[in-house]
N, C-alpha and C positions, 0 to 999 in steps of 0.2 A: 802523618799528614795533618796539616793545620786546617781546621774548619772555621777558625776565627782569627782574623789577621789583626795584629796590634801594630799600629803605626804612631810614632810620636813626632810631631812637627811643631816647632815653635812652642814647646811646652804644653801642647794640646794632644792628648791621647785619643786615638780613634780605634774602637773595636768594631771590626766589620765582619758580620756573620756571612759566611759563604760556604755552606756545606758541600763537601766534595761528592760528586756523582749523584747529586740530588737537585731537583728542579726548585725545591722550596727549602727554606730554613725551618727546622723544627727542633724542639728541645728534648733530646734524649738524655739519659743519664751520662753517657759518654761526653756529649757536647757540653753539658752543664759542668762536668769535671774540668774540661778544657777552659770553660768560661771562668771557673773558680781560680785556676792557675794564672790566667791573664789578670784577674782582679788583684791577685797577690803581687804580681809584678808592678801593677799600677800603684798599689798601696805603699809599696816599699820605695817607690821613686818620688822623692820629695820635690823634684823639679816640675812634676806634672801639675798644671793649674786647673785643668778641666778634662772631663771624659765625655766623648760622644760615642753613642752606640748606633751603628748604621748597618746596612745590608747591601751586599753586592748583587743580590737577586733582583731581577726586573719585577717591579710591581709586588714585591713581597718584603715585608719586614721580618717578622717571625710568625709562622702560621699556627703556632701552638705547640703543645707537648706532643711527643711521639705516642700516638694512640695505640700503636701495636704493643708498646711496652706496658701501657696501662691495662690493655686486654690480657696480657700474660700474668699479671699480678693476681694471685689466688688467695693470699693470706693477709688478714687485716694487719698483723704486726709488720709484715714485709712492706705493706703500703705505708704504714705510719712512719717507719724508720726511714724509708726513701724520701718521704715528704719533709721530715725534719732536716735531712741533708740538704734538700733544695732550699729550705728556709734559711739555713746558715749562709748559703751562697747569696741569696737575695738580700739578706740582712747586711751582709758584707758590702754589697753594692750600695744599699741605702745609707750605710754609715760612713762611706768614704768622705773625707774632709775636704772634698773639692766639688764644684758643681758637676752634676751628671745629667746628660741630655740624651734622650732617645729621639733619633730622627726617623720618623715613620713615613715612608713613601711606599705605600702598598698595603697588603693584608697584614693586619696586626690582630691576631686572634688568641684567645685563651691564655696559655702560658706566656705567649709573646707580649700580651697586654699586661700581664702581671709583672713581667720583667720591666716593662716601661713604667709601671706604677711605682716600682722600687727606685726609679730614677727621680732626681729632684724636679726635672723639667721634661716636658714632652713637646716636640715640635713636629707638626704634620704638614705634608705637602697636600695640595688640593687636587692631586692626581685622582681621576675618577675611580682608580683601582685601590685608593686608600680606603679600606674598610676595616672598621674596628668593632670587635665583639667579644663577648664571653659566651661561646656556643656550648659550654660544658653541659648545661641542662639537657640539651638534645642528645647527650650521651649517657644520661641517667646519673650524672655526677654534678658537681658545681666547681667553681674556681678553687683550687686547692693549694695554690702557691701564694696564699695571703691576699688573694683578690677580694674575698669577702670582708677583709679587714682594712685594706688600703683604699679600695674604691670609695666607700662612704666618706672617708676623710678628705679625698681629693674632689669628688664630684657631688658630694652631699648624699644623704640617705635615700631620698626619693629617686634620684637619677641612678644610683647604684643598684637599688632594688629593680628598677625598670630594666637595666642592662642584664643583671645576673639572672633574674627570674624568668625573663622572656627569651634570652639568647639572641635578642635582636641585634642587627648590624647598623652602625651609624657611619657617616662620612666625616671628613675633616671639619667641615663647617659646624656640624652638630657637636663634634668633639670640642671645638673651641667654645661653642655656646654654653656647654655644660661644664666648662673649665677643666676638661680632661686634657686639652691641648693648651699650651701657653702661648703658642704662636702658630699661624698657618700661612703658607705662601706657595706659589707655583714652584714646582721642582726646578724649572729653568732658572729660578732666582736663587737656588740653593747656595751657590758659592759665596755670594756677598751677604745674603740675608742670614744664613746660619752663622757665618763668621761674626756678624754684628751681634747676633743673639749670644754667642759664646762670650764675646767681650763683656757684654752687659752682665751675663751670669757671673763672670769672674769678678767684676767690680761691684756686684750686688745691686745693680740698678734695674734688674728685671722686676716689673710690677708683680707683686704677690697676688695671684688670682684666687688663692684659697682663703676664703673669708669665713667669719663666724656664721654658722647656719643654724638658726633656732630649731629647725625641723629635726636636727640630729640629737636634740636634747629633750628631756622630760619637761613638760607633759606632752609636748607636740609629737615627739617620736612615737609615743604609744598610739596616737591616732593614726600615724603613718603605718605602723605595723599592723594595726587592726584592719585598715583599709586594704593593705597588701594581701593579708590573709583572706579577706572576703573576696577580693578579686581572683585570687588563686582558686578558691573553692568554687567559684562560678565557672571557671574555665578548665581546671585541671583535675582529673580523677584522683581521689584520695589515695588510691593504690600506687600511683606514680609518685614516689616519695621525694625525689631529688629537689624540686623547688620548695617543698615544705621544709625539708631539712635545711636547705640553704637559708631560708627565711629565719629559722630558729637560730642558726649559727650567727647570722648578722646581728640578730637581737642580743644574743648572749655575749658577743665579742665587741659590741659597738664602743664601749668605754673601758674595756679591759686593757691592761698593759700588753704590749706586743707579744712578749714571751708567753703569757697565759693564753692570749687570744689564739696564737698559733697552735697551741696544744689542743684547744677545743676544736678548731677548724680541721686539724689533721686527724683527730679521732673520728669525727663524724664523716669526713671524706673517706677514710679507710673502710668504714662500715659499708658505705654506698658502693665503693669501687669494686667490691667482691660480690655484689648481689647479681642475681639472674637478670634483673631489670637492666642494670648497666651493661652487662655482657650482651644482652639482646639488642640494646640500642647501638652499641659499638659494632656489632655484627651487621646491623642495618646500615650504619654509616659506610662500612667498607663495601657493602653490596651497592649502595647508591653511587659510590665513587667508581666502581667497576662498570656499572651500567652506563654511567656518563662518559665513559671512555670507549664505548662499544661502537666505534666507527673509525674509518680511515679518512684522513683529510683528502678531499677531492680537488682536482685542479679547477673545476668549474662548479662550485657549490650553488645550490638553489638560492637565488637572490630576489625572486619575485613570485607572486602567486595570484591565481584567480580563485575567488570564492563564490560558489553558487549556493543560495539558501541564506535567508536573513532572519531566521528565527533566533531563539536564545543561543543555540550552539553556533550558528552562522556568525552572529555578531561577536561572540567570544573569539572565534577564529580570526575574524577581520581585525579585531583589536590586537591579537597576538602578532599577526603578520605586519600590521602597521607599526608595531613597536620594534620589530626585529629585522624585517626585510626592507628592500629598497622601494618596491612598488607593490601595490595591491589593487586588483581590479575586481569589482563586484558585478555579477550578472543579476539584474533585477527583472521582475515580471513587469514592473511599471516604474517609470522614472520618477513619478511623484513620491515614491517610497524613500528616495535617496536622503532627503533632509532628515527624516525621522530616524533612519538607520545611523547616519553620521552622528546625530544627537545622542543616540543610545550607546554608540561606541565611545563617544567622548565621555559619557557618564562612567564608563568602566575605568577611565583614567582619573576620576575624581579623587580617589585616595592619594594618588601620587601628587596631585596638585595641593591637596589639603596638608599632606605631610611635608610639603616643600621639597620632595625628592625630584620634582619636575616643575619647570616654569611654564607659564601660559604660552610663551613663544615656542618652547619645545613641544608642547601639546599640539599647537597649530602645525608645526613641522611634521609631526607624526600623521596628523589627519590629512595633510596635503599630499601624502603618498597615495591616498585612496582615490581611485577613479571609478566610474561606473557606466554601465550601458544596459539597455533593455534588449539588446540583440546579441547573437552569437558572433561578435566581431571584436577585433583588437586583441586576440589571444595568442597570436602566432609566435610572439617572442617571449612568452611566459614559460618559466621552467616547470611550474607545478600548478595543477588545478585540483581543487577539492570540492566535492558537493556535500552539503549538509541539508538536503531537501527531505521531503516526506519519506517515511519508512515504507516505501512501496517498490517492489522489485521492478515492475513494468515501467513505472515513471523514471526510475533511475537509469534503466537500460536505454530508454528513449533519449535521455539527456546525454548519455555517453556517445550515442550515435551522432547526435548533432555536434558534440564537442570534437570528435575525432576529425571532422571535416574542417575545423578552423584552428587547430593547434599545430605546433611544430612536431616533427617526427620523434624528437627526443623528450617531448613534454610528458611528465609523469601525471597520470590521473589517479586520484584517490577518492575513496568514499568514507564518510564519517558514520556509516551505518553502525548501529549498536548491536545488531543481532542477525542481519541477513547474511547468508553465506557469501563470502568474497568470490569463491570459485564460481558460484551460480551467476553472480553479477558480472563476472568477466567473460561469460559465454560468448557474447557477440563482439567483444573488443578486438580490434585488429592488432594493435601493438600490445599483446598480452604481457610482454616483459616489463612494460611501463605502467602496469596497473596493480594497485594494492589497497588494502584497508588501512586507514589511519584514524583510529577511534579516540577522540578526545573525550574528556569527562567534564561535566557541568558543576560549577562554573569554570570555564576554560582559563580565566585569569588566575584562579587560585589552585586548581588541581594539577599537580606536577606530572601525573601519569598519562601516558599515551600508549595505546595498544597498536602495534603495527602487525598487520595480518597479510602476508604475501600469499599469492596463489602458487601453484606448482610451476607456473611459467614466469613469475616475477624475477627479474634479474637481480643479482647480488649488487650490481651498481645502483639500481633504483632504490633498493633497501638501504644501502649505505648512505646515499645522498639525502634520503628522507630522515634517517637517524641523525646525520650531521646537522641538518637544518633544525630539527626539533631540539637537540641538545644545545645548539647555539642560541636557541630561543627560550632557554631556561626550562625545558621539559625533560622528563626522563622516559624514553621509550623502552618498551619491552616487546620482543618479537614473539608472537604466539601463532600456533597453527590455526587453520580455518575450521571453525565449528560454530554451530548456533550459539550465540551469546558470548563467544570467545572465552576469556577467563573470568573477568569480574562479574559481568551480568549472569553468566552461566552458574557461578557459585552463589551470587547474591540473591537471585530470584527465588530459589527454593527456600531460602531463609525467610524472605518476606512472605512467601506463600504459607510457610509453616506457621508463622505468627498468626496469619489469618485463619488457618485451620484450628489452631488452639482457641482463638476468639470464638469461632463458630461452635466449638465444643463446650464452652462454658466459662472462659476467663473474661477479664475486662481489658479494654483498650489501654487505659493508663497503667494497669498493673503489669501487663506484658512489656510495655515501653519502659517502665521503671526498672524491671528486672534486668533487661538488656543494657540499659544505661548504667546501672550499678555495676554490671560486669566490666564496663569500660568503653563501650561503643559511644561515639559522640552524640548519637540520638537513637531513640527506640525505633523499631521497624515501621510503626504506623506513622510516626513523625516523618521518617525518611520517605515513606511511600507518598505522603501528602506533599512533601517538598519536591520530589521528582515529578509527581503528577500521576494520578491513578490511570489516566488514559495511556500514558507512555508505558507504565508498568504492565498494564493489561495487554497492550500490543506485543510487548516483548515476551510476556508470559505465553501468549498464543503461539508465537514463533517457536519458543522452547518446547511447548507442549506438542507441537507438530513434529519437531525434530526428535524428541526423547520419549514421547508417548506417556504411558501411565506413570513413568518415573517422575514426571513433572506436571501433575494435574493442576488445574487452576481452582483456587478456593472460590466457591459460589458467591461469597460476599463481594469479592473484587468485581465480578461480572455485574452484579446488581448495582454496585456503586457507579460503574462505568455507564450502564444504561440510564441511570437517573442523573447523570452529569455531576455527580459528587466527586470532583476530580482533585480535591486537595486545596492547597494554598491558593492556586490560581482562581478557583471559584469560591473561595472563602469557606468551602465545605468539603471535607473528606472524612477521614476517620475522626478528625476534630472539626469543630466550628471555630472560625477565626474572627475575632472582633478586636480591631486595633492590634495591640501586642499580646492580648490574651487569647488562650485557646482552651477549649474544654470538650470532652467526648461528645460526638455528634449523636443526638437522640434519633435522628433519621436513620443512622446506621445501626444503632443498637436495637431499634424497633424491627429491623429486617432480619435480625439474627434469630435462628430457630435452635438455639443451643440446648443441649441436653442436660445442662446443669452439672456437668462433670467438674470435679474439683482437682486442680493440679497443684502440686507443690512447686516452689520456685525452681528447684533443681531440675525437675522434668521439663519445665518451660525452657530453661536455659539450654539443657542438653538437646532437646528436639530442634531448637533453632540453630545451635552451633554445630551439632554432629552431622546434620544433613548437609551443611556447607563443607565440612571436612571430608565427608564421603564423596561429594561431587568433585572436590579438589583432587582427591586421590584418583578419580576417573580421568581427570585432565592429564595427570602424570602417566597413568596407564595407557592413554591414547597418544602420548607424546605431543600433546598440544603445547606444553612446555616440558623441558627435560630436567629442570632444577626446581626442587621444592622451595628454595629461597626466593625464586622469582614469583611464585604464588604468594608467599609471605609479603613480599614487597608490594605486589599488586593489590592485595587486600588492605594493606596499611594505607597506601597512597590513594587507592581508588574508592575505599569504603570507610576509612577511618578506623579499621580494626586496631585496637591499642598496640602501639609500637613497643611499649615496655613489656608486653607479653610475647614479643618476638615475631608476631604474625600468626596466621591461622594454623599452619602446619607445625610450627615450633610449639605453639600452645598444645596441639594434639600430642606431640612427643612428650610434653611435660605431664599431661594427665594420664598418658599411657594408652597406646593403640588397642591393647587388649580390653581395657575398660570401655573404650568407644565401641569396639566391635560387639561386645556383649550387649550394650545399650541399643545399638542399631538392630540387632537380632530381636530384641524384646519389642522395640518399636515396630519392626516389620510385622510381627505377629499381630500387634494391636491395630496398626494403622495402614498396613499394606505396602505395596511394592516400592513406594518412594523412599523407603528406608532400607531397601535391600543393600547389604554391604557390597562394596566394589570388590572385584577379584583381587586387586592389588592390596587392599587393606587386609583381606583374609590372608594373602600370601606373606605380607610383612609380619603379621602376628605369628603365623606358622614358623617363619624363619627367625623369629626373635629379633627382628629389625624394626627400625622406625623410619620416619621421613628424612632423617639426617644420615643414618647409616646404610639404608637399604637401596641406594641409588641404582645399583646394578640390576635390581629386580624390575625396573621400568625403563631404563635407558636402552634403546635398541635402534 
C-alpha cells in the first residue's frame, strides 16, 4: 500500500504524504524508504521540472519522526547507522537538479521540518493550524536529520538556536519573517498562488531570501554562542544534557562540509537517544498524549461558565474560559470590583499581545465574552459553575445552596478547593451527580495540570464533559480519588514541611534551597513556599494535619511566620526578604529559629525532602487515590516542576532503588518520628522484589 502518492502533471511532480490508517503523517523508517524510492523515480525522469511535497492530511504536513521507533532504539551504533541512512535520503532530496518546494499547510514538526529544510523552497499557508517547530529538545534529544546543520544556513544562527534550544512553536507569519518560509498565503489561494510560485522557481525568478548573515561568522558568532550558553545555564539544569549538546553540535558544525557535519550530529544524537533522560522524556510524551485523549466527544459540550471568586486563582480561571469558551459570567461581591478584575484578566493576555500571537481586536473580543453581576441571577443557561472562593467549608456550602436555586438542572458545579474533601463539600448538594472538584494550579495560564476529583455520586457524564472542556482549553486533567490534599498538595506539603524541620534543626535557608535546586527542582522549597504564600501553605498544612495526624505535623517556624504576617513574596517578607529583584535570607525568620546546631550533609537533606514525598506517593497508590504510578509522575512534573528528565518522582524512586529508600526511611523514623514511617505498599514492594513500574498488581484493586 502506498503512503506517498506520486503524481506528475505538466512536468511538475507532486509527492503527497498520506499515511494509511493514520490520522497524521510521520516519518518512520518504512515511510522514509518509500520516500527514497519515489525520489529515485523523480531523479531518473528528466521531463520533471519541479517537485512539490504536499500532504493529504487535514491541518498536518508531517508531524515529525515516529517517536515509537526512536524509543525502541537501545544501541548507539544502531541509532547512528539509521541516521546515516536518513541523511542519504535527505541529501538526495537536497541535491535534485530541479526546484523542490515543501507546501506546509498544518503542523510541520521535527523530522517534517528537517525534510522541508532539505527542499530548496518552503511555502506556508496562513492556516491557524500551521505550526512549525523543532520539539525534539522536549524528548531529551535534538533535531537529528541535519536540522542543526541546515537551519542556521536558512534562518540564521540566532533564529536557529532560538527554535532548536527552546522547542518553541511558530506560525506561518513568523516563519516568513525569519526567512524559513519563502512565501505565505491563505490555503484557499493555493491553486493559483502555488502554481505561480512553481513557475517562478522553474524560471529562477524567486527572490533569494537567504542572505549573508554576519552573526553566523566570527567574531560575532562567538558572542551569539556565549549568550546562548549563558541563557541556557540560567534556565536549564546542567543535568538535562540535550540543549547543551545541541548547542555544541551547532557550534562544531556551523562551517563544516555537510558530510563531516552530518557525522558529528549523528554521533552526538546517537549518544543522547539511548540515555535514560531521553527515554524518560519520551515516556512522558506518550503519557501526555494518552491523558489528552481521555474523554469521549459529547453531543452538547460545555460552552459557557460562571466563575465565583476573583482572587488570583479566580482571575486565572476567568482568563482561561474567556480564551476558550463562548461566554463567561462572574459573580462579584460588589460591582465596583468589575473594572479592576477585567484589567487584571487583560494583563494575563499581555504576553500574547507582546509576542504578536494575538491582536488588540482579538483581545477585546475575548474580554467582551465576560459579563458580571453582584447577584445570584442570570446563571440558568450556563453549563458549568466553578467557585474559587475562600478555603472554608461552611462558606462554600452556603454558596452551593444559593447556586442550586438559580442554575439549570444539568448545570455542573465544581469547586477549586486545594485541600477540602469533595465528599464533605457535596453533603448538602441536591444534584450530587453534577458536583465535583476541579483543582487548577497557580498560575492558571501557565500550569497545564488540573486535578479532577469526583465524589462517589458524580456521574461519568459530568466527569467526561469537564475533561473534554479542559482538554479543549489546553489543560491536561487527571482524575484522582477524594482525600485531603488530593495528589499534588498531599505529596508536596510534607516536602515543604521537612525542609522547615531541617531548618529548625540547624541548617540554613539558602543552603537547603540550593541543594534542592541543584537536584533539578525549578526552585528551592523556601522560595516555593514564599511564592505560593505562607498563609496558603499554613492553611493547607492544617487541613492535612487534621486529616493525617502525626504523620503530617506542622513545623513551628511556619506557624510563627503566619502569626507575624511574614507571608512571602506578597508581603515582601517570608523565608527571604525581597527588595526589587533581589532576595536574601530574612533575619526576622532566622532570629526565631531555636535550632540545635545539628550539621547535616547534603545527601541527608536531599533524602529527607525527597523520600518523604516518595513515601506519601506510595500511600496514594496504596489507597487507590490513583491507580497508575505514571499519573503521579506526570502530576509531580506538571504540578510542582519535578525534573521531567528524571522521569518523575516514582520513576526516580525506581532508579535509586526502593530498598535503599526503605532503609533510609526506617533510619529517619527512628531519629525523627512517625512522619517517616514507611508505607505498607513500599514495604511490600521491597519484600516482593518489585518497584513502582513492575509491582502494579500489589496496589490495584
